[in-house]
C-alpha positions in Angstrom: -17.9 114.0 -23.7 -17.0 117.6 -23.8 -19.3 118.9 -21.2 -17.7 115.7 -18.8 -14.3 117.1 -19.2 -14.9 120.5 -18.5 -16.8 119.6 -15.6 -13.8 118.1 -14.7 -11.8 121.3 -15.4 -13.6 123.7 -13.7 -13.9 121.2 -10.7 -9.7 120.7 -10.5 -9.5 124.7 -10.9 -12.1 124.8 -7.7 -9.7 122.9 -6.2 -7.0 124.8 -7.2 -8.2 128.3 -5.9 -6.6 128.0 -2.5 -3.2 127.2 -3.9 -2.9 129.7 -6.9 -3.7 132.5 -4.9 -1.0 131.6 -2.5 1.3 131.1 -5.3 0.1 135.0 -6.8 0.7 136.0 -3.8 3.8 134.6 -3.1 5.1 136.1 -6.6 3.8 139.4 -5.3 6.2 139.8 -2.2 9.2 139.5 -4.1 8.8 140.8 -7.9 11.3 141.1 -10.1 12.7 143.1 -13.1 12.9 142.4 -17.0 15.8 140.6 -17.0 16.6 139.2 -13.2 13.1 137.3 -13.1 15.6 134.3 -11.8 13.6 133.9 -8.3 9.9 133.4 -10.7 11.5 131.4 -13.4 13.0 128.8 -11.1 10.2 128.1 -9.2 7.6 128.1 -12.7 10.8 125.8 -14.2 10.8 123.4 -10.8 6.7 123.0 -11.2 6.6 122.9 -15.0 9.1 119.9 -15.0 7.1 118.4 -11.6 3.5 118.1 -14.0 6.0 116.3 -16.7 6.9 118.8 -19.4 9.9 119.4 -20.9 11.9 122.4 -20.2 13.9 124.5 -22.3 15.8 127.4 -21.0 19.0 129.2 -21.0 21.0 130.3 -23.8 18.2 127.9 -25.7 15.1 129.9 -24.5 16.8 133.4 -25.0 18.6 133.9 -28.3 21.5 136.9 -26.8 22.2 139.0 -30.2 18.2 140.2 -29.3 18.3 141.1 -25.8 17.7 145.0 -25.4 17.8 147.0 -22.1 19.5 144.0 -20.1 20.8 145.5 -16.5 24.3 145.5 -16.0 26.2 141.9 -15.0 27.4 143.3 -11.8 23.2 144.2 -11.1 22.2 140.8 -12.8 24.8 138.6 -10.4 23.2 140.9 -7.2 19.5 140.2 -8.4 20.8 136.4 -9.1 22.3 136.4 -4.9 18.9 138.0 -3.7 16.9 134.9 -5.8 18.7 132.1 -4.1 18.6 133.7 -1.0 14.9 134.6 -1.7 14.2 130.7 -1.9 15.3 130.2 -5.8 16.9 127.1 -7.0 20.4 127.9 -7.1 21.2 125.3 -9.8 19.0 126.7 -12.1 19.4 130.0 -11.3 23.4 129.9 -12.2 22.2 128.6 -15.3 20.4 131.8 -16.1 23.6 133.7 -15.9 23.5 136.7 -18.2 19.4 137.5 -17.6 18.5 134.0 -19.5 14.9 133.7 -17.5 12.9 133.1 -20.3 11.7 129.5 -20.5 9.5 127.1 -22.5 7.2 124.1 -21.2 6.1 121.1 -23.6 4.1 118.8 -23.9 3.3 116.2 -26.4 0.2 114.3 -26.6 0.1 112.7 -30.2 1.7 113.4 -33.6 -1.0 114.4 -35.0 -3.1 117.4 -34.2 -3.2 121.4 -33.6 0.2 122.9 -31.7 -0.8 125.0 -29.0 0.8 127.7 -27.0 0.1 130.1 -24.2 2.1 132.9 -23.3 2.7 134.4 -19.4 4.8 137.3 -19.2 7.1 137.2 -16.1 7.7 140.8 -15.2 7.0 143.2 -12.6 7.1 147.0 -12.9 10.0 149.6 -11.8 7.4 151.0 -8.9 7.8 151.2 -5.6 4.4 149.7 -3.8 2.6 152.1 -1.8 3.1 151.6 2.4 -0.3 153.1 3.1 -1.2 150.6 5.6 -4.9 150.8 4.3 -3.4 149.4 1.1 -4.3 145.3 1.6 -0.8 143.2 0.4 0.6 145.8 3.2 -2.5 145.0 5.6 -2.3 140.9 4.7 1.4 140.5 4.4 2.2 139.9 0.5 3.7 143.5 -0.4 6.5 143.8 -1.9 9.6 143.1 0.1 12.0 144.1 -2.8 13.0 147.7 -3.4 11.8 149.5 -6.5 9.6 146.4 -8.0 6.0 145.8 -8.0 3.5 143.3 -9.7 1.6 146.5 -10.4 0.3 145.3 -13.9 -0.9 141.2 -12.8 1.9 139.4 -14.2 2.1 137.7 -10.8 -1.3 136.6 -11.4 -0.4 135.9 -15.1 2.6 133.1 -13.7 0.1 131.3 -11.5 -2.5 131.2 -14.7 0.1 128.9 -16.4 1.0 126.8 -13.8 -2.2 125.8 -12.8 -3.4 125.6 -16.4 -0.6 123.6 -16.7 -1.2 121.6 -14.0 -5.1 120.8 -15.3 -4.0 120.3 -19.2 -1.7 117.8 -17.2 -4.6 115.7 -15.7 -6.1 115.7 -18.9 -4.0 115.0 -21.2 -5.3 111.5 -22.0 -8.1 112.8 -24.1 -6.0 115.9 -25.6 -4.3 115.5 -29.3 -0.9 117.5 -30.6 1.1 119.3 -28.5 1.3 122.1 -26.0 3.8 124.7 -25.3 3.6 127.3 -21.9 5.9 130.2 -22.4 6.8 131.9 -19.9 8.3 135.3 -20.4 10.4 137.5 -19.5 10.8 141.4 -19.9 7.8 142.3 -21.1 7.4 145.9 -19.7 9.4 147.7 -22.3 8.7 145.5 -25.2 12.1 143.2 -24.7 11.3 140.2 -24.1 9.3 138.6 -27.2 11.9 138.5 -29.7 14.6 137.0 -28.3 12.5 134.2 -27.5 11.0 134.1 -30.5 14.3 134.3 -32.4 15.5 131.4 -30.5 12.4 129.0 -31.5 9.5 129.8 -28.9 7.3 129.7 -31.4 8.5 127.6 -34.4 5.7 125.5 -35.2 3.2 126.9 -33.3 -0.4 126.8 -34.8 -2.4 128.1 -32.2 -1.5 131.3 -30.0 -3.2 132.7 -27.0 -1.5 135.3 -24.8 -3.4 136.5 -21.8 -3.6 139.8 -19.3 -6.0 140.1 -16.2 -8.1 143.3 -16.0 -7.1 146.5 -18.7 -9.2 146.6 -21.3 -11.9 144.5 -19.1 -12.9 147.1 -16.6 -14.6 144.7 -13.9 -15.2 141.0 -12.9 -18.3 140.3 -14.9 -16.3 140.5 -18.5 -14.7 139.2 -21.2 -12.9 140.2 -24.0 -11.8 137.3 -26.6 -9.6 139.1 -29.2 -7.8 142.5 -29.9 -6.7 144.4 -32.9 -5.0 147.0 -33.5 -2.0 146.5 -30.8 0.3 149.5 -31.4 3.8 148.6 -32.6 6.6 150.1 -30.5 10.0 151.0 -31.0 12.2 152.6 -27.5 15.3 154.1 -27.5 17.6 155.7 -25.8 19.7 158.3 -27.1 23.0 160.3 -26.1 24.0 163.6 -27.2 27.7 164.4 -27.0 29.0 168.0 -27.1 32.2 169.4 -25.6 32.5 171.8 -21.8 34.2 174.7 -21.8 33.2 177.9 -19.3 30.3 179.4 -19.7 31.3 182.4 -18.9 34.8 182.8 -20.0 35.0 180.4 -23.2 31.7 179.6 -24.5 32.7 179.7 -28.0 35.0 176.5 -27.0 31.7 174.5 -25.6 29.3 172.3 -27.7 25.7 172.5 -26.0 24.4 168.7 -25.4 21.7 169.7 -23.4 20.6 172.5 -25.9 21.1 169.7 -28.6 18.5 167.3 -26.6 16.2 170.1 -25.8 16.1 171.0 -29.4 15.4 167.0 -30.4 12.4 166.3 -27.9 10.2 169.7 -29.0 10.9 168.6 -32.4 10.4 165.5 -31.7 6.8 166.1 -30.1 6.2 168.2 -33.7 6.3 165.4 -35.3 3.4 165.3 -38.2 0.6 162.2 -37.1 -0.4 160.5 -40.5 -3.7 160.5 -42.5 -3.2 156.7 -42.5 -3.3 155.6 -38.5 -2.5 156.2 -35.5 0.9 157.3 -34.4 2.7 158.2 -30.4 5.2 159.6 -29.7 6.8 160.8 -26.3 10.0 161.9 -24.5 9.9 160.3 -21.0 13.2 161.5 -19.7 16.3 163.6 -20.6 19.3 164.6 -18.4 21.7 166.4 -18.4 24.5 169.1 -17.6 27.0 169.1 -14.7 27.7 172.7 -13.3 25.9 176.3 -13.5 29.0 177.9 -15.1 30.0 174.2 -17.4 28.5 174.2 -20.8 27.0 170.7 -21.0 29.0 168.2 -22.9 26.9 165.0 -22.3 23.2 164.5 -22.4 21.0 161.7 -22.2 16.7 161.2 -23.3 14.8 158.4 -23.2 11.9 157.7 -25.6 9.4 155.6 -27.6 7.5 155.8 -30.6 4.0 154.1 -31.9 1.8 153.2 -34.4 -1.4 151.6 -35.4 0.5 149.3 -37.8 4.0 147.9 -37.8 4.7 150.5 -41.1 3.1 153.6 -39.2 5.6 153.0 -36.4 8.5 153.0 -38.7 7.5 156.6 -40.0 8.0 157.6 -37.0 11.3 155.9 -36.3 12.6 157.3 -39.3 11.5 161.0 -38.7 13.1 160.3 -35.1 16.0 159.1 -36.3 15.8 162.5 -38.4 15.3 165.0 -36.0 17.5 163.7 -33.4 20.7 164.1 -36.3 19.5 167.5 -37.1 19.3 168.5 -33.7 22.7 167.1 -32.9 24.3 168.9 -36.1 22.7 172.3 -34.6 24.6 172.1 -32.0 27.7 170.8 -33.1 27.8 167.4 -31.2 27.5 163.9 -32.4 24.4 161.2 -31.0 24.2 157.6 -30.6 20.9 156.0 -30.3 20.3 152.3 -28.6 16.8 150.7 -29.6 16.3 149.6 -26.1 13.0 147.4 -26.9 10.0 147.2 -29.5 7.1 145.2 -30.4 5.0 144.9 -33.9 1.3 145.1 -34.4 -1.3 142.4 -34.5 -4.3 141.6 -34.8 -6.7 138.5 -33.4 -8.3 135.8 -35.6 -11.0 135.7 -35.9 -11.2 131.2 -35.8 -9.3 131.2 -32.3 -11.7 133.7 -31.2 -14.1 131.8 -31.6 -12.8 129.1 -29.5 -13.0 131.3 -27.1 -16.3 132.5 -26.8 -17.4 128.7 -26.7 -15.3 127.9 -23.8 -16.9 131.8 -21.8 -20.1 129.4 -22.5 -19.5 127.1 -19.7 -18.1 130.0 -17.4 -21.0 131.6 -15.9 -19.0 134.3 -13.9 -18.7 136.4 -17.2 -22.1 138.0 -18.0 -20.6 140.6 -20.7 -18.3 138.9 -23.9 -17.0 141.6 -25.7 -15.5 139.6 -29.2 -13.1 142.0 -29.4 -11.3 145.5 -28.8 -9.4 147.4 -30.4 -5.9 147.8 -28.0 -4.5 151.5 -28.6 -1.2 150.1 -26.3 1.8 148.2 -27.1 2.1 144.4 -25.9 4.6 142.2 -26.5 2.9 139.2 -27.4 1.8 141.1 -30.7 5.0 139.8 -31.9 4.6 136.2 -30.9 1.3 136.2 -32.4 2.2 137.9 -35.7 5.1 135.3 -36.2 2.3 132.6 -35.5 0.8 133.9 -37.9 3.2 135.2 -40.7 3.4 131.1 -40.8 0.5 129.8 -41.0 -1.0 129.8 -37.5 -3.7 131.7 -35.4 -3.6 133.4 -32.4 -5.4 135.7 -29.9 -5.6 137.7 -26.9 -7.7 138.0 -24.1 -8.0 139.9 -21.5 -10.1 138.4 -18.0 -11.8 140.6 -16.3 -10.9 141.6 -12.3 -12.5 143.7 -9.7 -9.8 146.5 -8.9 -8.4 148.6 -6.7 -6.1 150.9 -8.3 -5.0 151.5 -11.7 -2.7 149.2 -13.8 1.0 150.9 -13.0 -0.1 152.4 -9.9 1.4 151.5 -6.5 -1.6 150.5 -5.0 -2.5 147.7 -7.7 -4.3 144.9 -6.8 -7.3 143.0 -7.9 -9.9 140.4 -5.6 -8.2 137.1 -6.1 -11.9 135.5 -6.4 -11.3 137.2 -10.4 -8.9 134.1 -10.9 -10.8 130.9 -11.4 -12.9 132.6 -13.8 -9.5 133.2 -15.6 -8.4 129.6 -15.2 -11.1 128.0 -16.5 -11.5 130.3 -20.0 -7.7 128.8 -20.5 -8.2 125.7 -19.8 -11.6 125.0 -21.7 -10.0 127.2 -24.7 -7.3 124.9 -25.1 -8.9 121.5 -23.9 -11.4 122.7 -27.2 -8.2 123.1 -29.0 -7.0 119.7 -28.4 -9.7 117.6 -27.7 -9.3 113.7 -29.3 
């Protein structure tokens, strides 16, 4: 029986290839950054509803108290208007006002059995796509038309895979038990979108959870990675130093130099001692300050992040960072504020669910190299969802499906061979079948 259903899945996946690629290209052309994924979410919600899934969206799927780094209401409104002009459903977009773009979609097969969830991220990067005429999206007319936004990490492919997998599952639902949930998450870049959805109930009751990413450590189309551990926990900070302006020549003693406070902080943050218990990271990514050549700078802003191999190690970096920021402000007689702009926990895939993925990959001949587990060595918002499920008695894993890339992730030339999508789709759908089969 398994072979019959699996062959049916593979046939459906192959039949979906043209539509899968068309969807990916459409989303690539109209990218939307974190909390502004109005068009993307609208398209995905409409399709999931058509397939018979029950939708949870809006403020029921996004807990506003945990939403970080949300653009201003003015910017959100502009993006809503743009989304509608580019084909989004106006009524759905209105329900996503304030940036409530995340949603999940459920289908129940029986009262008993597992409750499987997939997570697919929707946001683009803050990247301007290259204008090089040799760049394939430019040659084939699907490069980004939204200035300053580009799908440079493959999230356009992730959403397309999620919709295609949902259709396959709906086609074989009579052979399944339990329930399935497809989570479409906003604001993964910057690690901002998972926690508001978790707090809204996205992972409640889930027994199995799977995240999928194309490429990354799976560097070619022959490779698939079934699990990952050592996700780096991370915290993102926006720091503001407030001093006092003064004439730099006539009355320098009256000033309080916020620029010097920020510079002191930047240098000493990068000097935080490493930790013998595991890997840590820190980075100040931007520092802005000053008004004029002869004015003591009264305001300085820096954006930074910490990372740790475990949540405890990241917390060590956070505490050290706060201490250094406070001391740097005190040295220059300035005040300061620290705003948390994002973050995620560490994580480790569960062996039990890795085994399901390994079994599924046996039916996907395109993958010649099957890697059971890797050290991830970076942050991923999905880790918070996986950890939540595991802490509540469930299991989870993170799949990296190999692609042939034309450029690296987060690069303005990023693109990949779309023929690589069907093997990834087969892996997701067959894994779901093996977990949920009657």
